[in-house]
C-alpha positions in Angstrom: 25.8 -21.8 -15.8 23.7 -25.4 -16.0 20.1 -25.4 -15.1 20.2 -21.7 -13.6 16.8 -19.8 -13.6 16.3 -16.2 -12.8 13.2 -15.3 -11.0 11.7 -12.0 -11.2 9.0 -11.2 -8.6 7.0 -8.1 -8.5 6.9 -5.5 -5.8 3.2 -6.2 -5.8 4.0 -9.7 -4.9 4.9 -8.9 -1.3 1.7 -6.5 -0.9 -1.4 -8.9 -1.8 -4.1 -6.9 -0.3 -3.7 -3.3 -0.8 -5.6 -2.6 2.3 -3.0 -4.7 4.3 0.2 -3.1 3.2 1.6 -3.4 6.8 5.1 -5.3 7.6 3.4 -8.7 9.1 1.1 -9.1 5.7 4.1 -8.3 3.5 6.2 -10.9 5.7 3.0 -13.4 4.9 3.0 -12.9 1.2 7.2 -12.9 1.4 7.1 -16.6 2.8 4.5 -17.9 0.5 6.5 -16.9 -2.1 9.9 -18.4 -0.7 7.9 -21.8 -0.9 7.5 -21.9 -4.5 11.2 -20.8 -4.8 12.4 -23.5 -2.6 10.7 -25.7 -4.9 12.4 -24.8 -7.7 16.0 -25.2 -5.4 14.5 -28.9 -4.0 14.0 -29.6 -8.1 17.5 -29.1 -8.7 17.5 -25.2 -9.9 20.1 -22.8 -9.1 18.4 -19.5 -8.8 18.9 -15.8 -9.2 16.0 -14.0 -7.5 15.2 -10.5 -8.6 12.1 -8.3 -7.2 10.3 -5.1 -7.6 10.0 -2.4 -5.0 7.5 0.1 -6.3 5.2 -0.1 -3.3 8.2 0.0 -1.0 9.7 3.1 -2.8 6.4 5.0 -2.6 6.0 4.4 1.2 9.5 5.8 1.5 8.7 8.8 -0.5 5.6 9.5 1.6 7.5 9.2 5.0 9.8 12.0 3.5 7.0 14.2 2.2 5.7 13.9 5.8 8.7 14.7 7.6 10.0 17.3 4.7 9.8 20.2 7.2 12.0 18.2 9.8 14.1 15.8 8.2 16.5 16.2 5.4 15.3 14.3 2.1 16.7 10.7 0.9 17.9 10.8 -2.7 16.0 8.3 -5.1 19.3 6.4 -5.4 19.5 5.8 -1.6 15.7 4.9 -1.4 16.6 2.1 -4.2 19.3 1.0 -2.0 17.5 0.7 1.2 14.5 -1.0 0.1 16.9 -3.8 -1.9 18.2 -4.0 1.8 14.9 -4.6 3.4 13.3 -6.4 0.7 16.3 -8.4 0.2 16.5 -9.4 3.9 13.0 -10.4 3.7 13.6 -12.9 1.1 16.9 -13.9 2.2 15.6 -14.9 5.8 12.1 -16.3 4.4 14.2 -18.5 1.8 16.5 -19.9 4.2 14.2 -20.8 6.7 12.2 -22.8 4.0 15.1 -24.5 2.5 16.4 -25.3 6.3 12.5 -26.7 7.0 13.3 -28.9 4.2 16.9 -30.2 5.5 18.6 -27.9 2.5 22.0 -26.4 3.3 21.8 -23.9 0.7 23.4 -20.0 1.3 21.5 -17.5 0.5 22.2 -13.8 -0.1 21.4 -10.5 -1.3 23.8 -8.3 -3.3 23.1 -4.6 -3.3 23.2 -3.8 -7.1 23.8 -1.2 -9.3 22.9 -0.9 -13.2 24.9 1.1 -15.4 22.4 3.8 -17.6 23.3 6.2 -20.3 23.0 9.8 -19.2 22.1 10.9 -22.6 19.0 8.2 -22.6 16.2 10.2 -23.9 14.4 9.2 -21.0 16.2 11.8 -18.7 14.9 14.9 -21.2 11.3 14.1 -20.5 10.9 12.1 -17.2 7.3 10.8 -16.9 7.4 7.8 -14.4 5.5 9.1 -11.2 6.4 8.3 -8.0 5.2 9.4 -4.6 2.0 10.6 -3.6 0.0 13.8 -5.0 0.5 16.9 -2.8 -0.2 20.9 -3.3 1.3 23.5 -5.2 3.5 24.8 -2.6 4.8 21.2 -1.2 5.6 20.6 -5.0 7.5 23.9 -5.0 9.6 22.4 -2.0 10.6 19.5 -3.4 11.7 21.3 -6.9 14.5 23.5 -4.8 15.8 20.1 -3.9 16.0 18.7 -7.2 13.1 17.0 -8.0 10.8 17.3 -11.4 7.1 18.0 -10.4 4.3 18.0 -12.7 0.7 18.7 -12.3 -1.6 15.8 -12.8 -4.8 16.3 -14.8 -6.2 18.6 -11.7 -5.6 16.0 -9.2 -2.6 17.7 -7.4 1.5 17.6 -8.1 3.3 14.8 -8.1 7.3 14.1 -8.8 8.3 12.3 -11.9 11.6 10.7 -12.8 13.3 9.1 -16.0 13.1 5.7 -16.5 15.9 4.9 -18.7 17.2 1.4 -20.2 19.7 -0.7 -18.3 23.0 -1.0 -19.9 24.8 -3.2 -18.0 24.6 -4.9 -14.2 27.7 -3.5 -12.4 27.8 -6.5 -9.8 27.5 -9.1 -12.7 30.8 -11.2 -12.0 30.2 -11.2 -8.3 26.6 -12.7 -9.0 27.9 -15.2 -11.2 30.7 -16.2 -8.9 28.0 -16.8 -5.8 25.7 -18.6 -8.0 28.7 -20.9 -9.2 29.4 -21.6 -5.6 26.1 -22.7 -5.2 24.4 -19.9 -3.7 20.9 -18.7 -4.1 21.6 -15.1 -5.2 19.0 -11.9 -4.6 19.9 -9.0 -7.0 18.9 -6.1 -9.0 16.1 -5.4 -6.7 14.0 -2.7 -7.8 15.8 -2.9 -11.0 19.0 -2.1 -9.7 20.2 1.5 -8.4 20.7 3.1 -11.6 24.5 4.7 -11.9 26.4 6.5 -14.9 29.9 6.5 -15.5 32.2 9.4 -15.4 35.3 9.1 -17.2 38.4 11.1 -16.1 41.2 10.0 -18.0 41.8 6.1 -17.3 40.1 6.3 -14.1 36.1 5.5 -14.8 33.9 6.5 -11.9 30.0 5.8 -11.4 27.8 7.8 -9.7 23.7 7.5 -8.5 21.1 9.5 -10.5 18.0 10.5 -10.0 15.7 7.5 -12.1 14.0 4.2 -11.8 14.9 1.3 -13.9 12.3 -1.1 -14.9 12.5 -4.5 -12.8 11.9 -6.6 -15.9 14.2 -5.0 -18.1 17.0 -5.2 -16.0 16.1 -8.7 -15.2 16.0 -9.6 -18.7 19.5 -8.1 -19.2 21.1 -10.0 -16.0 19.7 -13.3 -17.2 20.9 -12.8 -20.8 24.6 -11.7 -19.3 24.6 -14.8 -17.0 23.4 -17.1 -19.8 20.6 -18.7 -17.5 18.4 -21.7 -18.9 15.4 -20.0 -17.9 13.9 -16.5 -17.1 10.9 -16.7 -15.2 8.7 -13.2 -14.7 6.2 -13.9 -12.2 3.1 -11.0 -12.1 -0.5 -10.9 -10.7 -2.0 -13.7 -13.5 -1.2 -17.4 -14.2 -0.9 -16.7 -18.0 -0.4 -13.8 -20.5 -3.6 -13.1 -22.4 -4.5 -11.1 -25.5 -7.7 -9.3 -25.5 -7.4 -9.1 -22.0 -10.2 -8.4 -19.9 -12.6 -8.3 -22.8 -14.8 -11.4 -23.8 -12.5 -12.3 -26.5 -9.5 -12.8 -23.8 -7.5 -15.6 -24.7 -4.8 -16.8 -22.6 -1.7 -17.9 -24.3 0.2 -21.2 -23.3 3.6 -22.1 -25.7 4.1 -19.4 -27.7 7.0 -18.3 -29.7 8.9 -15.1 -29.7 7.9 -14.3 -33.1 4.1 -14.7 -32.2 4.7 -12.7 -29.3 6.2 -9.8 -30.8 3.2 -9.6 -33.5 0.8 -9.4 -30.4 2.9 -7.0 -28.7 3.1 -4.9 -32.1 -0.8 -5.1 -32.1 -0.7 -3.6 -28.8 -2.5 -6.1 -26.4 -0.2 -5.7 -23.8 -0.5 -2.5 -21.6 2.6 0.0 -20.7 3.3 -0.4 -17.0 1.8 -3.8 -16.6 2.4 -6.8 -19.0 4.2 -4.8 -21.9 7.8 -4.4 -20.1 7.5 -8.0 -19.3 7.0 -9.1 -22.3 9.8 -6.7 -23.7 12.3 -8.1 -21.3 11.5 -11.5 -22.2 12.1 -11.0 -26.2 15.2 -8.9 -25.4 16.4 -12.0 -23.4 15.7 -14.2 -26.2 17.2 -11.9 -28.9 20.5 -12.5 -26.8 21.1 -16.0 -26.9 18.5 -16.6 -24.1 16.7 -20.0 -24.6 13.2 -20.2 -22.8 11.2 -17.9 -20.4 8.1 -18.1 -18.5 5.7 -15.9 -17.5 3.4 -16.7 -14.3 2.0 -16.0 -11.0 3.5 -16.6 -7.9 1.1 -19.3 -6.9 1.3 -21.1 -10.3 4.8 -21.6 -10.6 5.0 -25.2 -9.5 2.2 -26.0 -12.1 3.9 -24.1 -14.5 7.0 -25.7 -14.6 5.2 -29.1 -15.1 3.9 -27.1 -17.9 0.3 -27.4 -16.8 -0.3 -23.5 -16.6 1.8 -20.3 -17.7 3.0 -18.8 -21.0 6.3 -20.3 -22.0 8.0 -18.2 -24.6 10.7 -20.3 -27.2 12.8 -19.4 -30.0 
């Protein structure tokens, strides 16, 4: 694919103010993000857009908790699918409207995306990814009877935990490739994708959902490598990656090589669950034939594309 970018936006990009997480404010955030995406389309880029879903999954889980005495629980793979649909719809509509306002007739489509993981991934033996809210031991026991794993969290209450296995393959890769080749903007791999494992019965191969979550940045990097895009752009809460973050010695990184970035990663500069998975995704992408990557905030995408800010990573 020529001049194609995969842009990964975080679930928190839809909730810019934790005190105002309601849907109208999420729409405002989505429209703002889509203005920056439309700028790239106007500049001639073909786009694949991926997104996080952490806060939205948390809200669905909380609704499940509150209604557990009356309504059946929702399996986690279906929750990921639900958020792919709802967030994809918001991005799809907002981006279409923004492009239409610029007299650009570019189709935008969301793809419910499954991502293959290894059922023997070590993550399944020791789930550590907390999801949902805190609960009492009695509530935790109820969820445990329904198949969830629960742990006590440092005296603050009980909480569900799930595995976060590494993604292996994007099931809908070829469909995404064809849609992009046809000139569409494709929204895919929402929330890291719906995690599935493969059953083998003779010549018949079947997949099924599993209780897990996949890191959005890992899955985005994998899809970018599989599609051979020209640019992997990961948007986050800061305009540039930094070492010695939040200290008097903080140093923002502009243009940097993969070797330098890997050294900073080994030195422990990037926090797990924050910048670390983004850096790991970029390095995996470059290791698998990727050309260049960019990490910046949504509001700074335009400036970063002009090399005025952002962290650019090359081989």
